[in-house]
C-alpha positions as CSV (number, residue, x, y, z in Angstrom):
1,L,85.5,-8.8,-4.6
2,V,82.2,-6.9,-4.3
3,L,80.6,-7.6,-0.8
4,K,76.8,-7.8,-0.9
5,A,73.9,-9.7,1.2
6,L,74.3,-13.3,0.7
7,T,71.8,-16.2,1.6
8,H,72.4,-19.5,4.0
9,K,72.6,-21.4,0.7
10,Q,75.2,-19.2,-1.0
11,L,77.9,-19.2,2.0
12,A,77.6,-22.8,2.9
13,Q,78.6,-23.3,-1.1
14,M,81.1,-21.1,-1.0
15,Y,82.6,-23.0,1.9
16,G,82.1,-26.1,-0.1
17,V,79.7,-27.5,2.8
18,S,76.3,-28.9,3.2
19,W,73.5,-26.0,4.1
20,L,73.1,-28.2,7.9
21,T,76.9,-27.9,8.5
22,F,77.0,-24.0,7.7
23,Q,73.7,-23.8,10.2
24,K,75.4,-25.4,12.8
25,W,78.7,-23.8,12.6
26,I,76.9,-20.0,12.1
27,K,74.4,-21.2,15.6
28,K,77.9,-21.3,17.5
29,V,78.1,-17.5,16.5
30,E,74.8,-15.9,16.0
31,Q,75.6,-13.8,19.1
32,E,78.4,-12.0,17.0
33,V,76.9,-12.4,13.6
34,G,73.2,-11.7,14.2
35,R,70.3,-13.5,12.7
36,K,69.3,-12.9,9.0
37,T,66.8,-10.6,8.0
38,G,64.7,-12.6,5.5
39,H,66.9,-15.1,3.6
40,F,70.1,-13.1,3.5
41,Y,73.4,-12.0,5.6
42,H,73.8,-8.2,5.1
43,I,77.0,-6.9,4.1
44,H,78.2,-6.3,7.7
45,Q,76.8,-10.1,8.8
46,V,79.2,-11.5,5.2
47,K,82.2,-9.2,6.7
48,K,81.8,-10.6,10.0
49,I,81.4,-14.3,9.2
50,F,84.2,-14.2,6.5
51,Q,86.2,-12.8,9.9
52,L,85.3,-15.8,11.6
53,F,85.3,-18.1,9.5
54,G,87.8,-17.1,7.3
55,L,88.1,-16.3,3.5
56,P,86.0,-19.0,1.7
57,K,88.8,-21.1,-0.7
58,Q,86.0,-20.3,-3.6
59,L,86.6,-16.7,-3.7
60,I,89.5,-15.0,-6.0
61,I,90.4,-11.7,-4.8
62,S,92.8,-9.4,-4.3
63,T,95.2,-8.6,-1.1
64,D,93.5,-4.8,-0.9
65,D,90.5,-6.8,-0.7
66,I,91.5,-9.1,2.4
67,E,93.0,-5.9,4.0
68,T,89.3,-4.5,3.6
69,I,87.4,-7.4,5.0
70,F,89.7,-8.0,7.9
71,K,90.4,-4.3,8.5
72,N,88.2,-3.0,11.7
């Protein structure tokens, strides 16, 4: 898994929810994640989103990748 900046829409698709549903989720944790810059959440924000919401089911990743994401 290569973490990269992702849009709100991309993240919503990864979690299998609508853009509006994801927007409601993210508003609840915005203080922890931070606001996106332009259209993108930066890598550290994407990592935090994965930590808070769990890994999207649509990802295929290795155990090493999981450890890297949840290591803090």
